[in-house]
C-alpha positions, 0 to 999 in steps of 0.5 A: 505433509503440510507444515503449519506455522504456528505463532504464539498468541493470546486468545481473544474474546468470543465470536463475531456478530451484530449488535442490535475489524527485503586492456582492450587491444590498442589499434596500431597507429596510422602511418604518418602522412608525408609533409607537403613540400610546398605547404604548411598548415598551421591550425588557428586557435580562436577564443570564440565560443563556437569555432569552425575548423581551420582550412589551409591551402598551399599558399594561404591559411584562412580561418572562419570563426563565428561567435554565437549566442550562448543558449539560455535556459527556458523561462519554465522548466516543465520537468522541475518538480519544484513547480508541482504542488506537493501531493496532498496524501502520502503515496499509500493513501487515496484522496477523498472528498472533504480533504481526507486521505484513506489507506489504499490497502488494508492495514499491516503492522511493523514492530518498533524495536529498541534500536530504532529499526522496524520489522514486520509483525506476523499478520496471524498473531495477536498483539495480546497484552505483551505491550509490544510497540507497533505502527500501521503500514499500508502495502500492496501484495501482503497478507493484512493484519487480522487478530487486532482490536479496535483499540490496538488499531487506533493506536497503530494508526496514531503511531503512523500519524494517522487515525481510524476512519469515521463511519462517513469517511469509510463509507465514502471510500467504499461506495465511491463517487456513485454511492453504490452498494459495492465498490464496483456497483450496486449488484454483487458479482462473484469473485470480484471481492474476497467475499465468496466464502469457503466450503466450511467455516474456518473455525469448524475446519481447523477444529476438526483438522487439529482435533480441538474441543468442539464444545469450546471452538467458538471461544478458544479457537477464534484467534488461532494463528492457523485460521487465516492460513487455511486455503480460501481464506485471506487474500493479499492486499489488492489481489482482487483488482476489481474490488475498488472504485474511482477513489482507489481503495481496495478490499473494503468489502470482504477479506477482513472486517475493518475497525472504524472510529467508534468508542463502543466498537464497530467494524465495517465491510464484512470479511471473506465468509460474509458480507451480507448478514449485518448489511450488504456490501458497503452497508455492512456494520458489526456492532456486537463487540467492544473496541477491545475485541479481536479475532481472526476476522478483524482488521483495519485501515487508517485515515488522516486529514489531507495536506492543507485541509482546514 
């Protein structure tokens, strides 16, 4: 029997469309050598920096010690990290033209606790109106955060010293230096990004599985925590390794909608069920919802100015 993990949540507003988101043995001592009846060898200790072994004969002791110059360090140490310029973006971000950094992976959340510690926030749970304090993180190989509004995404980015991306910044990262429709090229290819859809819409599927009201499924079930836990829905960040370009941001088409900076509310790139209805690939933009809207498909990523940007 399959076990479902259900998180408490606050249901969000309606639908999604376009207007127009852890001791070894000691060896026996060697027998002592018999002392020579005719010779005594006296080792000579020299204070020189470099010392050779003293050699004795039956009638004389000779010492050959030659001092050498102390080795000097190279004028430039190629391994000295202080000689390297400081990276312009944090390691989880990619550098774009115009001195902008963008998260490499879709955003996740961590909860900020009263004792200063942090713990992961469930990617299947809404923030609701609880007032919980969170901040954004960008990590590979994790389930990204759905169920987030544009307003909440902006606040999470700000809490990490970042911000939501502008439309131009987002498009630059998605299209790459060649300005293609998809991150990898102009022609859509199956299974490269997580945009292949599934046999049945997850809201319809879950409504039938749980016997929920079909009359209200597009209102009451859009933020259900089980939606993105169904098979063939969300993939972990960076799992589709080909869904990127020379700039190095992953999953900008498909997986989750991504909120951008827009006071009226816009999310880009489509999600795992659709990357065409509101524009193709990197041109996809949904503008039908306000910035406080959220459902299972809305996610985000952050941008910030690069170090040294003017």
